[in-house]
N, CA, C, O and the ligand as a Tripos MOL2 file, in Angstrom:
@<TRIPOS>MOLECULE
protein
  257   255    65     0     0
PROTEIN
NO_CHARGES

@<TRIPOS>ATOM
      1 N        -115.0370  -44.1440   27.7790 N.3       1 MET1
      2 CA       -114.4310  -44.5890   26.5280 C.3       1 MET1
      3 C        -113.1280  -45.3340   26.8530 C.2       1 MET1
      4 O        -112.2290  -44.7710   27.4770 O.2       1 MET1
      5 N        -113.0310  -46.5800   26.4340 N.am      2 PRO2
      6 CA       -111.8260  -47.3630   26.7490 C.3       2 PRO2
      7 C        -110.6110  -46.8740   25.9770 C.2       2 PRO2
      8 O        -110.6490  -46.6890   24.7600 O.2       2 PRO2
      9 N        -109.5540  -46.6740   26.7070 N.am      3 ILE3
     10 CA       -108.2950  -46.2600   26.0990 C.3       3 ILE3
     11 C        -107.3550  -47.4600   26.0450 C.2       3 ILE3
     12 O        -107.1150  -48.1210   27.0550 O.2       3 ILE3
     13 N        -106.8340  -47.7290   24.8650 N.am      4 ARG4
     14 CA       -105.9220  -48.8570   24.7180 C.3       4 ARG4
     15 C        -104.5030  -48.4210   25.0550 C.2       4 ARG4
     16 O        -104.0800  -47.3160   24.7140 O.2       4 ARG4
     17 N        -103.7810  -49.2990   25.7250 N.am      5 VAL5
     18 CA       -102.3950  -49.0190   26.0850 C.3       5 VAL5
     19 C        -101.4990  -49.9370   25.2670 C.2       5 VAL5
     20 O        -101.4040  -51.1350   25.5350 O.2       5 VAL5
     21 N        -100.8490  -49.3640   24.2730 N.am      6 LEU6
     22 CA        -99.9900  -50.1440   23.3940 C.3       6 LEU6
     23 C         -98.5350  -49.9690   23.8230 C.2       6 LEU6
     24 O         -97.9640  -48.8840   23.7150 O.2       6 LEU6
     25 N         -97.9590  -51.0460   24.3040 N.am      7 ILE7
     26 CA        -96.5800  -50.9920   24.7730 C.3       7 ILE7
     27 C         -95.6280  -51.1220   23.6010 C.2       7 ILE7
     28 O         -95.7510  -52.0300   22.7790 O.2       7 ILE7
     29 N         -94.6890  -50.2120   23.5360 N.am      8 SER8
     30 CA        -93.6980  -50.2500   22.4740 C.3       8 SER8
     31 C         -92.4950  -51.0450   22.9520 C.2       8 SER8
     32 O         -91.6600  -50.5390   23.7010 O.2       8 SER8
     33 N         -92.4150  -52.3040   22.5070 N.am      9 HIS9
     34 CA        -91.3240  -53.1600   22.9550 C.3       9 HIS9
     35 C         -90.0000  -52.7830   22.3010 C.2       9 HIS9
     36 O         -88.9350  -53.2240   22.7320 O.2       9 HIS9
     37 N         -90.0790  -51.9650   21.2600 N.am     10 GLU10
     38 CA        -88.8510  -51.5480   20.6050 C.3      10 GLU10
     39 C         -88.1360  -50.4680   21.4040 C.2      10 GLU10
     40 O         -86.9480  -50.2120   21.2090 O.2      10 GLU10
     41 N         -88.8800  -49.8410   22.3030 N.am     11 SER11
     42 CA        -88.2720  -48.8010   23.1020 C.3      11 SER11
     43 C         -87.3360  -49.4140   24.1430 C.2      11 SER11
     44 O         -87.4530  -50.5880   24.4940 O.2      11 SER11
     45 N         -86.4300  -48.6100   24.6150 N.am     12 THR12
     46 CA        -85.4760  -49.0890   25.6040 C.3      12 THR12
     47 C         -86.1610  -49.2580   26.9500 C.2      12 THR12
     48 O         -86.7760  -48.3310   27.4790 O.2      12 THR12
     49 N         -86.0410  -50.4630   27.4900 N.am     13 ALA13
     50 CA        -86.6530  -50.7330   28.7810 C.3      13 ALA13
     51 C         -85.7990  -50.1290   29.8900 C.2      13 ALA13
     52 O         -84.5710  -50.2020   29.8610 O.2      13 ALA13
     53 N         -86.4670  -49.5400   30.8530 N.am     14 ILE14
     54 CA        -85.7590  -48.9270   31.9760 C.3      14 ILE14
     55 C         -86.1980  -49.5990   33.2690 C.2      14 ILE14
     56 O         -87.2910  -50.1630   33.3310 O.2      14 ILE14
     57 N         -85.3720  -49.5480   34.2880 N.am     15 PRO15
     58 CA        -85.7070  -50.2090   35.5520 C.3      15 PRO15
     59 C         -86.9790  -49.6520   36.1790 C.2      15 PRO15
     60 O         -87.2240  -48.4460   36.1860 O.2      15 PRO15
     61 N         -87.7770  -50.5790   36.7030 N.am     16 CYS16
     62 CA        -89.0210  -50.1930   37.3530 C.3      16 CYS16
     63 C         -88.7470  -49.8910   38.8240 C.2      16 CYS16
     64 O         -87.9790  -50.5910   39.4850 O.2      16 CYS16
     65 N         -89.3910  -48.8350   39.3230 N.am     17 GLU17
     66 CA        -89.1770  -48.4630   40.7190 C.3      17 GLU17
     67 C         -89.8870  -49.4170   41.6700 C.2      17 GLU17
     68 O         -89.4940  -49.5540   42.8280 O.2      17 GLU17
     69 N         -90.9400  -50.0800   41.1770 N.am     18 LYS18
     70 CA        -91.7290  -50.9550   42.0450 C.3      18 LYS18
     71 C         -91.0680  -52.3210   42.2190 C.2      18 LYS18
     72 O         -90.8440  -52.7750   43.3410 O.2      18 LYS18
     73 N         -90.7520  -52.9850   41.0670 N.am     19 CYS19
     74 CA        -90.2510  -54.3490   41.1520 C.3      19 CYS19
     75 C         -88.7340  -54.4170   40.9870 C.2      19 CYS19
     76 O         -88.1140  -55.4130   41.3600 O.2      19 CYS19
     77 N         -88.1380  -53.3670   40.4330 N.am     20 GLY20
     78 CA        -86.6950  -53.3520   40.3140 C.3      20 GLY20
     79 C         -86.1720  -53.9730   39.0320 C.2      20 GLY20
     80 O         -84.9790  -53.8820   38.7460 O.2      20 GLY20
     81 N         -87.0460  -54.6050   38.2530 N.am     21 TYR21
     82 CA        -86.6170  -55.2350   37.0090 C.3      21 TYR21
     83 C         -86.6780  -54.2250   35.8580 C.2      21 TYR21
     84 O         -87.5140  -53.3210   35.8550 O.2      21 TYR21
     85 N         -85.7820  -54.3920   34.8840 N.am     22 PRO22
     86 CA        -85.7760  -53.4710   33.7390 C.3      22 PRO22
     87 C         -86.8690  -53.8130   32.7470 C.2      22 PRO22
     88 O         -86.6000  -54.1680   31.5990 O.2      22 PRO22
     89 N         -88.0880  -53.7040   33.1980 N.am     23 THR23
     90 CA        -89.2270  -54.0870   32.3550 C.3      23 THR23
     91 C         -90.2080  -52.9290   32.1930 C.2      23 THR23
     92 O         -91.3900  -53.1310   31.9160 O.2      23 THR23
     93 N         -89.6970  -51.7200   32.3700 N.am     24 LEU24
     94 CA        -90.5540  -50.5480   32.2400 C.3      24 LEU24
     95 C         -90.4620  -50.0310   30.8050 C.2      24 LEU24
     96 O         -89.3930  -49.6410   30.3370 O.2      24 LEU24
     97 N         -91.6070  -50.0370   30.1180 N.am     25 HIS25
     98 CA        -91.6340  -49.6410   28.7200 C.3      25 HIS25
     99 C         -92.5110  -48.4090   28.5210 C.2      25 HIS25
    100 O         -93.3910  -48.1030   29.3260 O.2      25 HIS25
    101 N         -92.2360  -47.7180   27.4200 N.am     26 VAL26
    102 CA        -93.0790  -46.5910   27.0440 C.3      26 VAL26
    103 C         -94.2890  -47.1230   26.3040 C.2      26 VAL26
    104 O         -94.1510  -47.8480   25.3200 O.2      26 VAL26
    105 N         -95.4690  -46.7680   26.7700 N.am     27 ALA27
    106 CA        -96.6970  -47.2120   26.1260 C.3      27 ALA27
    107 C         -97.4530  -46.0100   25.5810 C.2      27 ALA27
    108 O         -97.4380  -44.9230   26.1580 O.2      27 ALA27
    109 N         -98.1210  -46.2410   24.4430 N.am     28 HIS28
    110 CA        -98.9090  -45.1840   23.8320 C.3      28 HIS28
    111 C        -100.3770  -45.3580   24.2030 C.2      28 HIS28
    112 O        -100.9180  -46.4610   24.1330 O.2      28 HIS28
    113 N        -101.0050  -44.2740   24.5910 N.am     29 LEU29
    114 CA       -102.4290  -44.2960   24.9060 C.3      29 LEU29
    115 C        -103.2010  -43.9990   23.6290 C.2      29 LEU29
    116 O        -103.1040  -42.9100   23.0650 O.2      29 LEU29
    117 N        -103.9700  -44.9900   23.1840 N.am     30 VAL30
    118 CA       -104.6590  -44.8750   21.9030 C.3      30 VAL30
    119 C        -106.1630  -45.0000   22.1160 C.2      30 VAL30
    120 O        -106.6330  -45.9080   22.8020 O.2      30 VAL30
    121 N        -106.9010  -44.0870   21.5250 N.am     31 THR31
    122 CA       -108.3520  -44.1100   21.6150 C.3      31 THR31
    123 C        -108.9080  -45.1640   20.6530 C.2      31 THR31
    124 O        -108.1910  -45.6230   19.7630 O.2      31 THR31
    125 N        -110.1800  -45.5530   20.8220 N.am     32 PRO32
    126 CA       -110.7980  -46.5170   19.8970 C.3      32 PRO32
    127 C        -110.7360  -46.0550   18.4430 C.2      32 PRO32
    128 O        -110.8090  -46.8770   17.5300 O.2      32 PRO32
    129 N        -110.6030  -44.7610   18.2240 N.am     33 GLU33
    130 CA       -110.5010  -44.2500   16.8550 C.3      33 GLU33
    131 C        -109.0950  -44.3860   16.3030 C.2      33 GLU33
    132 O        -108.8490  -44.0920   15.1330 O.2      33 GLU33
    133 N        -108.1630  -44.8360   17.1530 N.am     34 GLY34
    134 CA       -106.7920  -45.0230   16.7030 C.3      34 GLY34
    135 C        -105.9340  -43.7840   16.8530 C.2      34 GLY34
    136 O        -104.8590  -43.6850   16.2600 O.2      34 GLY34
    137 N        -106.4130  -42.8340   17.6520 N.am     35 GLN35
    138 CA       -105.6560  -41.6030   17.8360 C.3      35 GLN35
    139 C        -104.7960  -41.7000   19.0880 C.2      35 GLN35
    140 O        -105.2800  -42.0510   20.1640 O.2      35 GLN35
    141 N        -103.5180  -41.3840   18.9330 N.am     36 CYS36
    142 CA       -102.6160  -41.4190   20.0690 C.3      36 CYS36
    143 C        -102.7560  -40.1180   20.8530 C.2      36 CYS36
    144 O        -102.5500  -39.0280   20.3190 O.2      36 CYS36
    145 N        -103.1100  -40.2540   22.1290 N.am     37 ILE37
    146 CA       -103.3790  -39.0630   22.9310 C.3      37 ILE37
    147 C        -102.3250  -38.8390   24.0040 C.2      37 ILE37
    148 O        -102.3880  -37.8720   24.7630 O.2      37 ILE37
    149 N        -101.3500  -39.7490   24.0590 N.am     38 GLY38
    150 CA       -100.3230  -39.5300   25.0550 C.3      38 GLY38
    151 C         -99.4700  -40.7520   25.2720 C.2      38 GLY38
    152 O         -99.6410  -41.7780   24.6140 O.2      38 GLY38
    153 N         -98.5520  -40.6290   26.2000 N.am     39 GLN39
    154 CA        -97.6660  -41.7350   26.5110 C.3      39 GLN39
    155 C         -97.7160  -42.0120   28.0020 C.2      39 GLN39
    156 O         -98.0980  -41.1710   28.8150 O.2      39 GLN39
    157 N         -97.3110  -43.2380   28.3210 N.am     40 LYS40
    158 CA        -97.3590  -43.6520   29.7120 C.3      40 LYS40
    159 C         -96.3120  -44.7280   29.9320 C.2      40 LYS40
    160 O         -96.0640  -45.5550   29.0550 O.2      40 LYS40
    161 N         -95.7080  -44.7130   31.0930 N.am     41 LEU41
    162 CA        -94.7290  -45.7380   31.4130 C.3      41 LEU41
    163 C         -95.4460  -46.9240   32.0450 C.2      41 LEU41
    164 O         -96.1260  -46.7860   33.0620 O.2      41 LEU41
    165 N         -95.2820  -48.0960   31.4240 N.am     42 VAL42
    166 CA        -95.9420  -49.2940   31.9120 C.3      42 VAL42
    167 C         -94.9100  -50.3780   32.1630 C.2      42 VAL42
    168 O         -94.0880  -50.6840   31.3000 O.2      42 VAL42
    169 N         -94.9620  -50.9530   33.3490 N.am     43 CYS43
    170 CA        -94.0780  -52.0720   33.6580 C.3      43 CYS43
    171 C         -94.8270  -53.3590   33.3240 C.2      43 CYS43
    172 O         -95.8890  -53.6350   33.8820 O.2      43 CYS43
    173 N         -94.2630  -54.1350   32.4150 N.am     44 THR44
    174 CA        -94.9540  -55.3470   31.9880 C.3      44 THR44
    175 C         -95.0450  -56.3510   33.1330 C.2      44 THR44
    176 O         -96.0150  -57.1020   33.2230 O.2      44 THR44
    177 N         -94.0590  -56.3670   33.9900 N.am     45 LEU45
    178 CA        -94.0560  -57.3200   35.1000 C.3      45 LEU45
    179 C         -95.1310  -56.9460   36.1120 C.2      45 LEU45
    180 O         -95.9130  -57.7980   36.5340 O.2      45 LEU45
    181 N         -95.1730  -55.6800   36.5010 N.am     46 CYS46
    182 CA        -96.1680  -55.2280   37.4700 C.3      46 CYS46
    183 C         -97.5720  -55.3350   36.8740 C.2      46 CYS46
    184 O         -98.5270  -55.6430   37.5860 O.2      46 CYS46
    185 N         -97.6970  -55.0820   35.5780 N.am     47 ARG47
    186 CA        -99.0110  -55.1460   34.9530 C.3      47 ARG47
    187 C         -99.5200  -56.5880   34.9480 C.2      47 ARG47
    188 O        -100.7100  -56.8360   35.1440 O.2      47 ARG47
    189 N         -98.6050  -57.5380   34.7200 N.am     48 ASP48
    190 CA        -99.0100  -58.9380   34.7290 C.3      48 ASP48
    191 C         -99.4800  -59.3460   36.1110 C.2      48 ASP48
    192 O        -100.4350  -60.1100   36.2510 O.2      48 ASP48
    193 N         -98.8080  -58.8350   37.1340 N.am     49 ARG49
    194 CA        -99.2190  -59.1510   38.4950 C.3      49 ARG49
    195 C        -100.6000  -58.6110   38.7830 C.2      49 ARG49
    196 O        -101.4150  -59.2710   39.4270 O.2      49 ARG49
    197 N        -100.8630  -57.3990   38.2990 N.am     50 GLU50
    198 CA       -102.1740  -56.7990   38.5280 C.3      50 GLU50
    199 C        -103.2550  -57.5770   37.8010 C.2      50 GLU50
    200 O        -104.3580  -57.7580   38.3170 O.2      50 GLU50
    201 N        -102.9310  -58.0380   36.5960 N.am     51 SER51
    202 CA       -103.9320  -58.7530   35.8110 C.3      51 SER51
    203 C        -104.2260  -60.1190   36.4070 C.2      51 SER51
    204 O        -105.3150  -60.6620   36.2210 O.2      51 SER51
    205 N        -103.2490  -60.6790   37.1270 N.am     52 GLN52
    206 CA       -103.4800  -61.9720   37.7420 C.3      52 GLN52
    207 C        -104.4810  -61.8600   38.8880 C.2      52 GLN52
    208 O        -105.2560  -62.7820   39.1440 O.2      52 GLN52
    209 N        -104.4520  -60.7190   39.5700 N.am     53 GLU53
    210 CA       -105.3820  -60.5280   40.6780 C.3      53 GLU53
    211 C        -106.8060  -60.3710   40.1620 C.2      53 GLU53
    212 O        -107.7600  -60.9020   40.7300 O.2      53 GLU53
    213 N        -106.9140  -59.6310   39.0800 N.am     54 ARG54
    214 CA       -108.2440  -59.4400   38.4800 C.3      54 ARG54
    215 C        -108.3420  -60.2770   37.2120 C.2      54 ARG54
    216 O        -107.5810  -60.0780   36.2650 O.2      54 ARG54
    217 N        -109.2630  -61.1930   37.2010 N.am     55 GLU55
    218 CA       -109.4260  -62.0330   36.0180 C.3      55 GLU55
    219 C        -110.0010  -61.2130   34.8760 C.2      55 GLU55
    220 O        -111.0480  -60.5810   35.0070 O.2      55 GLU55
    221 N        -109.3020  -61.2380   33.7670 N.am     56 THR56
    222 CA       -109.7720  -60.4960   32.6030 C.3      56 THR56
    223 C        -110.3290  -61.4710   31.5730 C.2      56 THR56
    224 O        -109.7710  -62.5510   31.3800 O.2      56 THR56
    225 N        -111.4060  -61.1090   30.9210 N.am     57 PRO57
    226 CA       -111.9720  -61.9700   29.9000 C.3      57 PRO57
    227 C        -111.0260  -62.1560   28.7220 C.2      57 PRO57
    228 O        -110.2960  -61.2390   28.3460 O.2      57 PRO57
    229 N        -111.0490  -63.3400   28.1520 N.am     58 GLU58
    230 CA       -110.1670  -63.6180   27.0400 C.3      58 GLU58
    231 C        -110.5170  -62.7530   25.8350 C.2      58 GLU58
    232 O        -111.6800  -62.4460   25.5750 O.2      58 GLU58
    233 N        -109.4870  -62.3810   25.1220 N.am     59 GLN59
    234 CA       -109.7170  -61.5590   23.9490 C.3      59 GLN59
    235 C        -110.3420  -62.3960   22.8260 C.2      59 GLN59
    236 O        -109.8580  -63.4710   22.4720 O.2      59 GLN59
    237 N        -111.4060  -61.8700   22.2990 N.am     60 GLN60
    238 CA       -112.0690  -62.5960   21.2180 C.3      60 GLN60
    239 C        -111.5230  -62.1200   19.8800 C.2      60 GLN60
    240 O        -111.5710  -60.9360   19.5460 O.2      60 GLN60
    241 N        -111.0040  -63.0770   19.1290 N.am     61 LEU61
    242 CA       -110.4680  -62.7510   17.8190 C.3      61 LEU61
    243 C        -111.5170  -63.0360   16.7560 C.2      61 LEU61
    244 O        -111.9570  -64.1730   16.5870 O.2      61 LEU61
    245 N        -111.9030  -62.0050   16.0540 N.am     62 SER62
    246 CA       -112.8950  -62.1820   15.0120 C.3      62 SER62
    247 C        -112.2150  -62.5760   13.7080 C.2      62 SER62
    248 O        -111.3420  -61.8610   13.2160 O.2      62 SER62
    249 N        -112.6030  -63.6800   13.1680 N.am     63 ALA63
    250 CA       -112.0250  -64.1440   11.9080 C.3      63 ALA63
    251 C        -112.6270  -63.4030   10.7320 C.2      63 ALA63
    252 O        -113.8230  -63.1180   10.6860 O.2      63 ALA63
    253 N        -111.7690  -63.1060    9.7980 N.am     64 GLY64
    254 CA       -112.2900  -62.4760    8.5920 C.3      64 GLY64
    255 C        -112.1590  -60.9850    8.6870 C.2      64 GLY64
    256 O        -112.5460  -60.2710    7.7620 O.2      64 GLY64
    257 ZN        -92.4420  -53.2320   37.8320 Zn       65 ZN65
@<TRIPOS>BOND
     1     1     2 1
     2     2     3 1
     3     3     4 2
     4     3     5 am
     5     5     6 1
     6     6     7 1
     7     7     8 2
     8     7     9 am
     9     9    10 1
    10    10    11 1
    11    11    12 2
    12    11    13 am
    13    13    14 1
    14    14    15 1
    15    15    16 2
    16    15    17 am
    17    17    18 1
    18    18    19 1
    19    19    20 2
    20    19    21 am
    21    21    22 1
    22    22    23 1
    23    23    24 2
    24    23    25 am
    25    25    26 1
    26    26    27 1
    27    27    28 2
    28    27    29 am
    29    29    30 1
    30    30    31 1
    31    31    32 2
    32    31    33 am
    33    33    34 1
    34    34    35 1
    35    35    36 2
    36    35    37 am
    37    37    38 1
    38    38    39 1
    39    39    40 2
    40    39    41 am
    41    41    42 1
    42    42    43 1
    43    43    44 2
    44    43    45 am
    45    45    46 1
    46    46    47 1
    47    47    48 2
    48    47    49 am
    49    49    50 1
    50    50    51 1
    51    51    52 2
    52    51    53 am
    53    53    54 1
    54    54    55 1
    55    55    56 2
    56    55    57 am
    57    57    58 1
    58    58    59 1
    59    59    60 2
    60    59    61 am
    61    61    62 1
    62    62    63 1
    63    63    64 2
    64    63    65 am
    65    65    66 1
    66    66    67 1
    67    67    68 2
    68    67    69 am
    69    69    70 1
    70    70    71 1
    71    71    72 2
    72    71    73 am
    73    73    74 1
    74    74    75 1
    75    75    76 2
    76    75    77 am
    77    77    78 1
    78    78    79 1
    79    79    80 2
    80    79    81 am
    81    81    82 1
    82    82    83 1
    83    83    84 2
    84    83    85 am
    85    85    86 1
    86    86    87 1
    87    87    88 2
    88    87    89 am
    89    89    90 1
    90    90    91 1
    91    91    92 2
    92    91    93 am
    93    93    94 1
    94    94    95 1
    95    95    96 2
    96    95    97 am
    97    97    98 1
    98    98    99 1
    99    99   100 2
   100    99   101 am
   101   101   102 1
   102   102   103 1
   103   103   104 2
   104   103   105 am
   105   105   106 1
   106   106   107 1
   107   107   108 2
   108   107   109 am
   109   109   110 1
   110   110   111 1
   111   111   112 2
   112   111   113 am
   113   113   114 1
   114   114   115 1
   115   115   116 2
   116   115   117 am
   117   117   118 1
   118   118   119 1
   119   119   120 2
   120   119   121 am
   121   121   122 1
   122   122   123 1
   123   123   124 2
   124   123   125 am
   125   125   126 1
   126   126   127 1
   127   127   128 2
   128   127   129 am
   129   129   130 1
   130   130   131 1
   131   131   132 2
   132   131   133 am
   133   133   134 1
   134   134   135 1
   135   135   136 2
   136   135   137 am
   137   137   138 1
   138   138   139 1
   139   139   140 2
   140   139   141 am
   141   141   142 1
   142   142   143 1
   143   143   144 2
   144   143   145 am
   145   145   146 1
   146   146   147 1
   147   147   148 2
   148   147   149 am
   149   149   150 1
   150   150   151 1
   151   151   152 2
   152   151   153 am
   153   153   154 1
   154   154   155 1
   155   155   156 2
   156   155   157 am
   157   157   158 1
   158   158   159 1
   159   159   160 2
   160   159   161 am
   161   161   162 1
   162   162   163 1
   163   163   164 2
   164   163   165 am
   165   165   166 1
   166   166   167 1
   167   167   168 2
   168   167   169 am
   169   169   170 1
   170   170   171 1
   171   171   172 2
   172   171   173 am
   173   173   174 1
   174   174   175 1
   175   175   176 2
   176   175   177 am
   177   177   178 1
   178   178   179 1
   179   179   180 2
   180   179   181 am
   181   181   182 1
   182   182   183 1
   183   183   184 2
   184   183   185 am
   185   185   186 1
   186   186   187 1
   187   187   188 2
   188   187   189 am
   189   189   190 1
   190   190   191 1
   191   191   192 2
   192   191   193 am
   193   193   194 1
   194   194   195 1
   195   195   196 2
   196   195   197 am
   197   197   198 1
   198   198   199 1
   199   199   200 2
   200   199   201 am
   201   201   202 1
   202   202   203 1
   203   203   204 2
   204   203   205 am
   205   205   206 1
   206   206   207 1
   207   207   208 2
   208   207   209 am
   209   209   210 1
   210   210   211 1
   211   211   212 2
   212   211   213 am
   213   213   214 1
   214   214   215 1
   215   215   216 2
   216   215   217 am
   217   217   218 1
   218   218   219 1
   219   219   220 2
   220   219   221 am
   221   221   222 1
   222   222   223 1
   223   223   224 2
   224   223   225 am
   225   225   226 1
   226   226   227 1
   227   227   228 2
   228   227   229 am
   229   229   230 1
   230   230   231 1
   231   231   232 2
   232   231   233 am
   233   233   234 1
   234   234   235 1
   235   235   236 2
   236   235   237 am
   237   237   238 1
   238   238   239 1
   239   239   240 2
   240   239   241 am
   241   241   242 1
   242   242   243 1
   243   243   244 2
   244   243   245 am
   245   245   246 1
   246   246   247 1
   247   247   248 2
   248   247   249 am
   249   249   250 1
   250   250   251 1
   251   251   252 2
   252   251   253 am
   253   253   254 1
   254   254   255 1
   255   255   256 2
@<TRIPOS>SUBSTRUCTURE
     1 MET1         2 RESIDUE 1 A MET
     2 PRO2         6 RESIDUE 1 A PRO
     3 ILE3        10 RESIDUE 1 A ILE
     4 ARG4        14 RESIDUE 1 A ARG
     5 VAL5        18 RESIDUE 1 A VAL
     6 LEU6        22 RESIDUE 1 A LEU
     7 ILE7        26 RESIDUE 1 A ILE
     8 SER8        30 RESIDUE 1 A SER
     9 HIS9        34 RESIDUE 1 A HIS
    10 GLU10       38 RESIDUE 1 A GLU
    11 SER11       42 RESIDUE 1 A SER
    12 THR12       46 RESIDUE 1 A THR
    13 ALA13       50 RESIDUE 1 A ALA
    14 ILE14       54 RESIDUE 1 A ILE
    15 PRO15       58 RESIDUE 1 A PRO
    16 CYS16       62 RESIDUE 1 A CYS
    17 GLU17       66 RESIDUE 1 A GLU
    18 LYS18       70 RESIDUE 1 A LYS
    19 CYS19       74 RESIDUE 1 A CYS
    20 GLY20       78 RESIDUE 1 A GLY
    21 TYR21       82 RESIDUE 1 A TYR
    22 PRO22       86 RESIDUE 1 A PRO
    23 THR23       90 RESIDUE 1 A THR
    24 LEU24       94 RESIDUE 1 A LEU
    25 HIS25       98 RESIDUE 1 A HIS
    26 VAL26      102 RESIDUE 1 A VAL
    27 ALA27      106 RESIDUE 1 A ALA
    28 HIS28      110 RESIDUE 1 A HIS
    29 LEU29      114 RESIDUE 1 A LEU
    30 VAL30      118 RESIDUE 1 A VAL
    31 THR31      122 RESIDUE 1 A THR
    32 PRO32      126 RESIDUE 1 A PRO
    33 GLU33      130 RESIDUE 1 A GLU
    34 GLY34      134 RESIDUE 1 A GLY
    35 GLN35      138 RESIDUE 1 A GLN
    36 CYS36      142 RESIDUE 1 A CYS
    37 ILE37      146 RESIDUE 1 A ILE
    38 GLY38      150 RESIDUE 1 A GLY
    39 GLN39      154 RESIDUE 1 A GLN
    40 LYS40      158 RESIDUE 1 A LYS
    41 LEU41      162 RESIDUE 1 A LEU
    42 VAL42      166 RESIDUE 1 A VAL
    43 CYS43      170 RESIDUE 1 A CYS
    44 THR44      174 RESIDUE 1 A THR
    45 LEU45      178 RESIDUE 1 A LEU
    46 CYS46      182 RESIDUE 1 A CYS
    47 ARG47      186 RESIDUE 1 A ARG
    48 ASP48      190 RESIDUE 1 A ASP
    49 ARG49      194 RESIDUE 1 A ARG
    50 GLU50      198 RESIDUE 1 A GLU
    51 SER51      202 RESIDUE 1 A SER
    52 GLN52      206 RESIDUE 1 A GLN
    53 GLU53      210 RESIDUE 1 A GLU
    54 ARG54      214 RESIDUE 1 A ARG
    55 GLU55      218 RESIDUE 1 A GLU
    56 THR56      222 RESIDUE 1 A THR
    57 PRO57      226 RESIDUE 1 A PRO
    58 GLU58      230 RESIDUE 1 A GLU
    59 GLN59      234 RESIDUE 1 A GLN
    60 GLN60      238 RESIDUE 1 A GLN
    61 LEU61      242 RESIDUE 1 A LEU
    62 SER62      246 RESIDUE 1 A SER
    63 ALA63      250 RESIDUE 1 A ALA
    64 GLY64      254 RESIDUE 1 A GLY
    65 ZN65       257 GROUP 0 **** ****
């Protein structure tokens, strides 16, 4: 079951131990049903680097 990671940009960013930039945010782990099951620290910079290595399919936006 895919768990969505919703980054809360309103939260205070803290320095990342990996890259050193203050881009570490608190993210909420949300199930497809919309239930929050926990929190996780996600560095947006490191995550972007990881996503560049693995090509991810473009998000399809359904109109209507
Ligand atoms: Zn980082």
